[in-house]
C-alpha positions as CSV (number, residue, x, y, z in Angstrom):
1,M,91.1,-13.3,62.9
2,F,92.9,-10.2,62.0
3,N,94.7,-8.2,64.6
4,F,95.1,-4.5,63.9
5,I,97.3,-2.2,65.8
6,L,96.3,1.4,65.8
7,S,98.3,4.3,67.0
8,Q,96.9,6.5,69.7
9,G,96.4,9.3,67.2
10,K,94.4,7.0,64.9
11,R,92.3,5.8,67.8
12,D,91.6,9.4,68.9
13,W,90.7,10.3,65.3
14,L,88.3,7.3,65.0
15,K,86.7,8.2,68.3
16,Q,86.2,11.8,67.1
17,E,84.8,10.6,63.7
18,F,82.5,8.2,65.4
19,G,81.3,10.9,67.8
20,N,80.7,13.2,64.8
21,L,78.7,10.5,63.1
22,Q,76.5,10.0,66.2
23,K,75.9,13.7,66.4
24,E,75.0,13.8,62.7
25,K,72.6,10.9,63.2
26,V,70.8,12.7,66.0
27,L,70.5,15.9,63.9
28,L,69.2,13.9,60.9
29,Q,66.6,12.1,63.1
30,Q,65.6,15.5,64.6
31,S,65.3,17.0,61.1
32,L,63.2,14.0,59.9
33,R,60.8,14.4,62.9
34,E,60.4,18.1,62.1
35,Q,59.7,17.4,58.4
36,Q,57.2,14.7,59.3
37,S,55.5,17.1,61.7
38,Q,55.4,19.8,59.1
39,T,54.0,17.4,56.5
40,T,51.3,16.3,58.9
41,A,50.4,19.9,59.7
42,N,50.2,20.7,55.9
43,T,48.1,17.7,55.3
44,E,45.7,18.6,58.1
45,D,45.4,22.2,56.7
46,L,44.6,20.8,53.2
47,F,41.9,18.5,54.6
48,L,40.4,21.3,56.7
49,E,40.2,23.5,53.6
50,L,38.7,20.7,51.5
51,L,36.1,20.0,54.3
52,E,35.1,23.7,54.0
53,I,34.5,23.2,50.3
54,G,32.5,20.0,51.1
55,D,30.5,21.9,53.6
56,A,29.6,24.5,51.0
57,L,28.5,21.8,48.5
58,E,26.6,20.0,51.2
59,A,24.7,23.2,52.1
60,L,23.7,23.7,48.5
61,L,22.5,20.1,48.2
62,D,20.6,20.4,51.5
63,Y,18.9,23.5,50.3
64,F,17.7,21.9,47.1
65,E,16.6,18.7,49.0
66,Q,14.6,20.8,51.4
67,N,13.2,23.0,48.6
68,P,12.3,20.7,45.7
69,N,10.6,23.6,44.0
70,P,13.1,26.4,44.5
71,S,12.2,30.0,43.8
72,P,13.4,31.6,40.5
73,E,15.7,33.8,42.6
74,S,17.3,30.7,44.1
75,I,17.8,29.2,40.6
76,Q,19.3,32.5,39.5
77,R,21.8,32.5,42.4
78,L,22.8,28.9,41.8
79,P,25.6,29.7,39.2
80,K,27.0,32.4,41.5
81,S,27.0,30.0,44.5
82,V,28.6,27.2,42.6
83,G,31.1,29.7,41.2
84,A,32.0,30.7,44.7
85,V,32.7,27.1,45.7
86,H,34.7,26.6,42.5
87,R,36.8,29.7,43.2
88,K,37.4,28.5,46.8
89,F,38.5,25.1,45.4
90,L,40.9,26.8,42.9
91,G,42.2,28.9,45.8
92,V,43.0,25.8,47.8
93,L,44.9,24.4,44.9
94,G,46.6,27.7,44.2
95,K,48.0,27.9,47.7
96,R,49.8,24.7,47.0
97,Q,51.1,25.9,43.6
98,V,48.6,23.6,41.7
99,L,47.6,26.0,38.9
100,P,45.3,25.7,35.9
101,I,47.1,25.4,32.5
102,E,46.0,28.4,30.4
103,I,45.2,27.3,26.8
104,E,43.8,29.7,24.3
105,L,40.9,28.6,22.2
106,Q,41.4,28.8,18.5
107,S,45.2,28.7,18.8
108,T,46.8,26.6,16.1
109,Q,49.0,23.6,16.8
110,P,48.2,22.7,20.4
111,D,51.3,22.3,22.6
112,F,51.2,18.5,23.1
113,N,53.2,18.9,26.3
114,L,50.2,20.7,27.8
115,C,47.3,19.2,25.8
116,R,45.9,15.9,25.0
117,V,43.6,15.7,22.0
118,V,40.5,13.7,22.8
119,D,38.5,14.3,19.6
120,R,38.5,16.1,16.3
121,E,35.6,17.9,14.6
122,V,35.1,19.2,11.1
123,K,35.6,22.9,10.9
124,N,36.2,24.0,7.3
125,D,36.5,27.7,8.4
126,M,39.5,27.0,10.6
127,P,43.0,25.6,10.0
128,D,43.7,22.0,10.8
129,Q,44.6,21.3,14.4
130,T,43.1,24.5,15.8
131,I,41.8,24.0,19.3
132,T,38.0,24.4,19.1
133,K,37.0,23.3,22.6
134,I,38.5,22.6,26.0
135,V,36.9,19.5,27.4
136,R,38.7,19.3,30.7
137,R,41.0,21.8,32.3
138,G,44.6,20.8,32.9
139,F,46.7,21.5,35.9
140,S,50.4,21.9,36.7
141,L,52.4,21.8,39.9
142,G,55.3,24.0,39.3
143,E,57.0,22.8,36.1
144,K,55.3,19.4,36.3
145,I,52.1,18.7,34.4
146,L,49.7,16.9,36.7
147,R,47.0,16.6,34.1
148,P,47.1,17.8,30.6
149,T,44.3,19.9,29.2
150,E,41.9,17.8,27.2
151,V,41.0,19.5,23.9
152,I,39.0,19.0,20.7
153,I,40.8,20.2,17.6
154,S,39.6,21.0,14.1
155,K,40.0,19.0,10.9
156,S,39.0,20.4,7.5
157,S,36.8,17.5,6.1
158,I,35.2,14.3,7.2
159,G,37.4,12.1,5.0
160,E,40.7,13.2,6.7
161,V,42.2,11.4,9.6
């Protein structure tokens, strides 16, 4: 066993450092509890907002279940109603900085950091690799791409790859 002899000054310094570490530990634990509490509150808010969207969709479904032969006016209002639910959904995402990736149709040379080509179609009136259709919208979270935009691009003739 080793026997160390410490001066009174060193002992006092070690006691002070140990006390500082204990205080820092308590502060870190308190900060962690606060962060966990905030995360829980944010998660609950998100779920409550998603439940509102679910309620709106459920109300639409219930209406059409109870009215198997809806009036022409109801059918005409359907796109507006679904659009309102979709805007609400995008609003929930937007509050959390999850934003749609804006891609222009008929832009040449898709940005492969933002797009994923899922198909090609013959379009002799367009330059090769022109975006002809957006199949599925992409989303980003800040600088991170959560899901790339899925696109169809042009090719000039059937024989080309």
